[in-house]
C-alpha positions in Angstrom: 96.0 96.0 111.1 93.9 95.6 114.2 92.8 98.3 116.7 93.1 98.5 120.4 92.7 96.2 122.3 92.2 93.7 119.6 94.2 91.1 117.7 94.4 89.3 114.4 91.3 87.4 115.4 89.2 90.5 114.6 89.9 90.0 110.9 89.1 86.2 110.8 86.0 86.6 108.6 87.7 89.0 106.2 90.8 86.7 106.0 88.6 83.7 104.9 86.6 85.7 102.3 89.6 87.5 100.7 91.7 84.3 100.7 88.8 82.5 98.9 88.8 85.3 96.3 92.5 84.6 95.6 94.1 87.4 97.6 97.2 86.8 99.7 96.2 88.3 103.1 97.8 88.7 106.5 96.5 90.1 109.7 99.4 90.1 112.2 99.1 90.8 115.9 100.9 94.1 116.3 104.0 94.3 118.5 103.0 93.8 122.2 99.6 92.1 121.3 98.6 88.5 121.2 101.5 86.1 121.0 104.0 88.7 119.9 107.1 89.9 121.8 106.3 92.7 124.2 109.5 94.7 124.6 109.7 96.7 127.8 111.5 99.6 126.2 108.9 102.3 125.1 111.0 103.2 122.1 110.4 99.8 120.7 106.8 101.0 120.0 107.6 104.2 118.1 105.7 104.7 114.8 108.8 104.1 112.7 109.5 100.8 114.3 105.9 99.7 114.0 105.8 100.8 110.3 109.0 98.8 109.7 107.3 95.8 111.3 104.5 96.0 108.7 106.8 96.4 105.7 109.1 93.6 107.0 106.1 91.2 107.2 105.2 92.2 103.6 108.7 91.5 102.5 108.8 88.2 104.3 105.6 87.2 102.4 107.3 88.1 99.1 105.4 91.4 98.5 107.4 94.4 97.3 104.2 96.5 97.3 100.9 95.9 99.1 97.6 97.4 100.2 97.3 98.1 103.9 94.0 98.1 105.8 93.7 99.3 109.4 91.0 99.6 112.0 91.0 102.0 114.9 94.7 102.4 116.0 95.6 100.1 113.1 94.3 102.8 110.7 96.6 105.3 112.2 99.5 102.9 111.7 98.3 102.1 108.1 98.4 105.8 107.2 101.9 106.1 108.7 103.2 103.1 106.9 102.1 104.8 103.6 103.7 108.1 104.6 107.0 106.5 105.8 107.2 103.9 103.0 105.3 105.4 100.0 107.2 103.2 97.5 105.8 100.0 99.2 102.1 101.0 99.7 99.7 100.8 96.8 96.6 101.9 98.7 95.4 102.5 102.3 92.0 101.8 103.9 91.3 103.3 107.3 88.2 102.0 109.1 86.2 103.1 112.2 88.2 106.3 112.9 86.9 109.8 113.6 
């Protein structure tokens, strides 16, 4: 999960490497970034909705459980995904955060 004000493109090198190693990887633009919808309603960006976006993407890709990696604000979201959906998250990696 990317940081602010980044996009999936920040992960392009990691996507190539991990895919070549046989991992199924995904680096989505988070809600309101890149080519995603940008709802006007502030409540559309609450942490529960953003966490549901992440697990919904994993479900769409066919993964009941997954490892989530986040950078900057993406790390905050990654940790929250694990707290809100502990049955779905196998591990969390938070990078470049204080």
